[in-house]
N, C-alpha and C positions, 0 to 999 in steps of 0.2 A: 779487136776490142771485145772485152768480156763485160757483159751487162747482167746485172742481177735486178730482177723486178720483184718487189715485195707485194704480195697479194693478201688482202684481207678477205675473210669469209664472212659476209654480212647478210642480214635479212633483206629480202626484196622489199622495196618501199611500199608495195601493195599488200604486204602481209599484215595481218591483224596482230598487234603486239599486246601480250599479257604477261603478268608476273605471277610467280608461285611462291610457296613457303613464306607467307607473310610479306610479300613484295620484296623479298631478298634475292630471288633468283629469276632469271629470264626464262619464260615458258616457251620452249621450242616446238611445242605441239602444233603441227600443221603449218609451220613456217618454212617458206621457200628461201633458200640461200643463193646468193650470186657473188660474182667478183665485185669488190668495192668499186663503184664507178670511177673514182679518181685514179685507182690502180689500173683500171681497164684502159683509160686514156694513155697512161704511161706505158702499158704493155703494147698498145698499138704503135706508139712512137718507137719502142724498142724493135718491133718487127720491121719498121722502116729502115732502121740502122742495120738490121740483119740482111735485108734484101738489097739495100743500096751500097753498104759498106762491108758486108761480110762478117758482121758481128755475131758472136754467139750469145744466146739469150737463155738464162736460167731463171725460173720463178721460184720463190720461196714463201712459205707460210709458217707461222707459229700457231699450232692448233692440234686438235686430236684427229683421229681417223675420219671423223665426219667431214673434215675439210678437204679430203682427197678428191671428191668429185669436182670441186672448184678448181683445184690444181690441174686435174685432167682436162677441164675445159680450157685452161690457159695453154696447155700442151696442144690441144686440138686447134687452137687459134694459130699456133706456130712456134711456141717456145721449144727449145731443144731438150731441156731437162727440167726436173722439178726437185725441190728439197722441202721436206716437211719436218720442222722442229717439233718434237713430240711434247708439247707443253701447252697448257691453257693460256689463251691470250687475255689475261685479266688485268694486267698492269702495264702501262706504257713503257716504263723504264725497263722492266724485265723483258718485254718484247724487243725493245731496242737493243738490249745487251745480246740477246740471242741472234738477232739479225746482223749486228755488228760482227759477231764472231764468225758467222757464215761468210760475210763479206771479206773479212780479213783472211780466213782460211782459204778462200777461193781466189784471192788476189784479183778481185773485180775492179775494173777501171771506172765503171759507172753504176751507181745504185739508184734505181728509180723507185720511189715510193709515192703514194698518193699524199697530198698535203694533209688529209685527214680521212678517217673512216667514217661512214655515215651512220654507224651504230652508236659509238661513244663520242665521236667528234672531238677527241682529245687534241689532235694536231701536234703532238709532241714527238712522235717517233722519228720522222725524217731528220730533224735537227739533232736529236740525241745520237742517231747512228753516225752522223757526221762528226759529232764531238768525240764519240768513242773510238772512231777509226782515224781521226785526224784528217779527214778529207775536206775539200771545199764543199760549200753548201749554198744552194739557191732554193728558196721556197716560193710557193705560188707560181710555179713555172708554167708559162703558156707558150713558150717557143724554145727550141733547142737545136743547135747545129754544132757538129763536131768535125774538126779537120785535124787529123793526127791526135795530138794531146791538147790542142787549143779548142776552147769552147766559147760559143756565143749563145747567151740565154736571154730570154725576155721573161720578165715576171710582172704580175699584176700588182699595182699599187693603188692607193686611194686616188681616184680621179684620173688614172692613166696607166701607162706602162713604163717599165724601166729596162733598158738593155745593158747587160753586163758581159764582160769577158773574163774568163777564168781558165783553169786547166784541170785535166784529169790528175788524180782520181777525184771524183765528184759525186755528191749525193744531191738529188733534187726531190722536192715535194711538188709533184705534178698535179694538174687539174685540167678541166675542159679548156681547150685552146691550144694545148700542146699537140693535140689533134682535134678535129671537129667530130661532133657526134655522128655525122654521116660517114666518117672514116672507120668507125668501129666495125669489127669483123664478127660474123656469125660462123661458128665452126661448121664446115661442110662434112659430108660423109667420109671423104678421104682423110680429112684432118682428124676426125674422131677415131677412125681405124688406126691411123699412124700413132695417135696419142697412146694407144694401148701398149705399144712397143717401146715407147720412150721411157728412159729411166726416171723413177721417182724414188729418191733416196730418203730414208728415215734417219734423222739425227736426234740423238738424245740430248736433252737440254743441259746446259752448264748449271752449276750450283749457284744460281743468281736469285737473291731474295727480292720479292716484290716490295715496292715502297708504298703502295696504296692498296686499298680493298674497298669494294662497294658494299655498303651496309644496308641500303634500302633504295628502291626505285618508286617513282611516283608519276602517274600520268598527269597531263595537263587537266585542269578543271574543265568539266563539261560546259559548253556554251549555254547561256541562258535562253529562255524562250523568246521568240521574236514577237513583238507587238506591232500590228499593222494599224496605221492611222490613215483615215480618209484624207485624200489630197486637199480637200477644202477645209479641213478642221485644224487650222493653224494653232488655235488656242490649246487644243488637246496635245498637239506636238510639243509646244513650248512648255506645257505643264509637265509632260513626261521627261523632257530633257532637263528641266530644272529640278524636279522633285525626286525622280527615280534615277536617272542617269547621272544627275548632278554634274553636268558638263557646262551648264550656263547659270 
């Protein structure tokens, strides 16, 4: 079984986010980047298929040279090879087209993507990959077992879980639950040294036009000052809730 794991290069949630050029560009100064958490869960499940069922695992990213350390980390975790599509990941449809081409050219049986990236939270790419490749698709996947070409998957739905059966080729949008957080792997020294020798292939993008463009970013409004009211001063509390907060 050939598995392709899509890896997004995203800011660590602890990084301080700022914008530049009149709030039209993301300011990368001092920002630490990591593997998108939903993708990391998927990569860990792919490693299970590699170790238990002999699958081969390739990771792929759409991005510039700055994303290669993130791909190398995925290789250090245990992926066999990596592909970087040399294009800016600024539009969900364009990214999906590039990933779909890689999936088709490599004849992958299973494509694992995170249900969404934590930077733009578009949630569009996995479904579009499936549509462009003609593969089956399961989103919000929290459980995945494969026997030959037969697949049993569990996905999260409102108020519960849904178990589905399907077949390869398959695209999934994975998330926490497909493995648990305690199952995630930290690269060890041996893995880091081996990652340096594993192939990282550079692929030039196809001539695909983006369908959307970001024009401006805006941070959430700052929280207002907190007013403390003495526990015994009920009249003042009622006054503030009525006249200032206007909730009663």
